[in-house]
VEXMIGU-223054 format. One record per residue (C-alpha): residue in three letters; residue number from 1; x, y, z. Coordinates in pm, whole numbers. Each point is the difference from the previous one (the first is absolute). Last residue first. Layout:
BEGIN
<node r="ALA" k="NUM" c1="X" c2="Y" c3="Z"/>
...
***
This chain:
BEGIN
<node r="ALA" k="90" c1="-771" c2="2873" c3="1971"/>
<node r="PRO" k="89" c1="-136" c2="-199" c3="291"/>
<node r="GLY" k="88" c1="132" c2="-345" c3="88"/>
<node r="PHE" k="87" c1="-82" c2="-324" c3="-183"/>
<node r="ASP" k="86" c1="356" c2="-75" c3="-103"/>
<node r="GLN" k="85" c1="120" c2="-335" c3="-137"/>
<node r="PRO" k="84" c1="369" c2="-65" c3="35"/>
<node r="ALA" k="83" c1="215" c2="-14" c3="-314"/>
<node r="GLU" k="82" c1="173" c2="-331" c3="-70"/>
<node r="ARG" k="81" c1="374" c2="44" c3="-40"/>
<node r="GLY" k="80" c1="130" c2="-44" c3="-356"/>
<node r="ASP" k="79" c1="240" c2="298" c3="-11"/>
<node r="PRO" k="78" c1="-248" c2="195" c3="-216"/>
<node r="TYR" k="77" c1="-257" c2="-22" c3="284"/>
<node r="PHE" k="76" c1="-269" c2="-262" c3="-45"/>
<node r="MET" k="75" c1="-377" c2="-29" c3="-28"/>
<node r="VAL" k="74" c1="-232" c2="-273" c3="122"/>
<node r="SER" k="73" c1="-366" c2="-97" c3="-56"/>
<node r="GLU" k="72" c1="-12" c2="-112" c3="-363"/>
<node r="ALA" k="71" c1="-321" c2="-83" c3="-191"/>
<node r="THR" k="70" c1="12" c2="343" c3="-161"/>
<node r="TYR" k="69" c1="-211" c2="314" c3="-33"/>
<node r="ILE" k="68" c1="205" c2="296" c3="119"/>
<node r="ALA" k="67" c1="-200" c2="260" c3="193"/>
<node r="LEU" k="66" c1="189" c2="325" c3="45"/>
<node r="GLU" k="65" c1="-3" c2="258" c3="279"/>
<node r="ILE" k="64" c1="131" c2="354" c3="-21"/>
<node r="GLY" k="63" c1="-87" c2="204" c3="306"/>
<node r="SER" k="62" c1="-299" c2="71" c3="226"/>
<node r="CYS" k="61" c1="-212" c2="-244" c3="-196"/>
<node r="GLU" k="60" c1="-321" c2="86" c3="-182"/>
<node r="PRO" k="59" c1="85" c2="-178" c3="-322"/>
<node r="ILE" k="58" c1="206" c2="-319" c3="-33"/>
<node r="ILE" k="57" c1="217" c2="33" c3="-309"/>
<node r="GLU" k="56" c1="-25" c2="-314" c3="-211"/>
<node r="ILE" k="55" c1="257" c2="-249" c3="-126"/>
<node r="ARG" k="54" c1="-98" c2="-298" c3="-215"/>
<node r="LEU" k="53" c1="291" c2="-234" c3="-53"/>
<node r="ALA" k="52" c1="72" c2="-230" c3="-298"/>
<node r="SER" k="51" c1="-225" c2="212" c3="-221"/>
<node r="GLY" k="50" c1="-205" c2="-189" c3="-260"/>
<node r="ASN" k="49" c1="-231" c2="294" c3="-72"/>
<node r="ASP" k="48" c1="-302" c2="-172" c3="158"/>
<node r="ASP" k="47" c1="166" c2="12" c3="343"/>
<node r="SER" k="46" c1="227" c2="-194" c3="235"/>
<node r="PRO" k="45" c1="138" c2="-231" c3="-267"/>
<node r="PRO" k="44" c1="27" c2="-360" c3="128"/>
<node r="ASP" k="43" c1="301" c2="-85" c3="213"/>
<node r="ASN" k="42" c1="252" c2="-208" c3="-196"/>
<node r="SER" k="41" c1="281" c2="257" c3="36"/>
<node r="ASP" k="40" c1="-20" c2="-43" c3="376"/>
<node r="TYR" k="39" c1="72" c2="311" c3="202"/>
<node r="LEU" k="38" c1="299" c2="162" c3="166"/>
<node r="LEU" k="37" c1="-75" c2="344" c3="146"/>
<node r="ILE" k="36" c1="294" c2="223" c3="81"/>
<node r="LEU" k="35" c1="12" c2="292" c3="239"/>
<node r="GLU" k="34" c1="204" c2="317" c3="-47"/>
<node r="GLU" k="33" c1="85" c2="276" c3="245"/>
<node r="GLY" k="32" c1="68" c2="372" c3="-42"/>
<node r="PRO" k="31" c1="-306" c2="102" c3="201"/>
<node r="ASN" k="30" c1="-150" c2="-296" c3="188"/>
<node r="LEU" k="29" c1="-197" c2="-277" c3="-166"/>
<node r="ARG" k="28" c1="-235" c2="-133" c3="268"/>
<node r="PHE" k="27" c1="-145" c2="-345" c3="-74"/>
<node r="ARG" k="26" c1="-348" c2="-148" c3="22"/>
<node r="ALA" k="25" c1="-90" c2="-370" c3="-31"/>
<node r="THR" k="24" c1="-371" c2="-87" c3="24"/>
<node r="SER" k="23" c1="10" c2="-253" c3="-282"/>
<node r="LEU" k="22" c1="-194" c2="7" c3="-326"/>
<node r="GLU" k="21" c1="129" c2="352" c3="-22"/>
<node r="LEU" k="20" c1="356" c2="88" c3="87"/>
<node r="ASN" k="19" c1="-20" c2="345" c3="156"/>
<node r="LEU" k="18" c1="292" c2="237" c3="-49"/>
<node r="PHE" k="17" c1="17" c2="305" c3="224"/>
<node r="ILE" k="16" c1="207" c2="301" c3="-102"/>
<node r="PRO" k="15" c1="199" c2="192" c3="257"/>
<node r="SER" k="14" c1="58" c2="372" c3="-44"/>
<node r="ARG" k="13" c1="288" c2="204" c3="-148"/>
<node r="THR" k="12" c1="-47" c2="-143" c3="-349"/>
<node r="PRO" k="11" c1="238" c2="-209" c3="-214"/>
<node r="ASN" k="10" c1="-157" c2="-329" c3="116"/>
<node r="ALA" k="9" c1="99" c2="-297" c3="-213"/>
<node r="PHE" k="8" c1="-202" c2="-313" c3="-85"/>
<node r="THR" k="7" c1="188" c2="-277" c3="-180"/>
<node r="GLN" k="6" c1="-182" c2="-275" c3="-190"/>
<node r="LYS" k="5" c1="164" c2="-339" c3="-43"/>
<node r="LEU" k="4" c1="-129" c2="-301" c3="-193"/>
<node r="LYS" k="3" c1="29" c2="-351" c3="139"/>
<node r="THR" k="2" c1="32" c2="-299" c3="-231"/>
<node r="MET" k="1" c1="-148" c2="-331" c3="111"/>
***
C-alpha cells in the first residue's frame, strides 16, 4: 500500500487547527510549523471531482480551522515524530 504525503504549513502569526474528519482528531499547527499527513493512495476520492483530499475552511471559528476529509487519524512533524492531538481553545 502506497502512502501519499501532504504537508500543511502555517506562515501566519496565529495557530491553525486541522481537523481530520471521519475521525475526531484535531491538531494545532503553530506559526512557522509544518505538519504532515500520510494517507493511503487507494482511498476513494473524497469528492465528485476526484480529489484525493477534500479540505474545507470551517466557518464561525475564532481563528483558521480546516476540515480535512480522510480516513487517517494521525499527523506527523517533519522529523517523523507523531504530532499530539489538541482540543484546547484557539
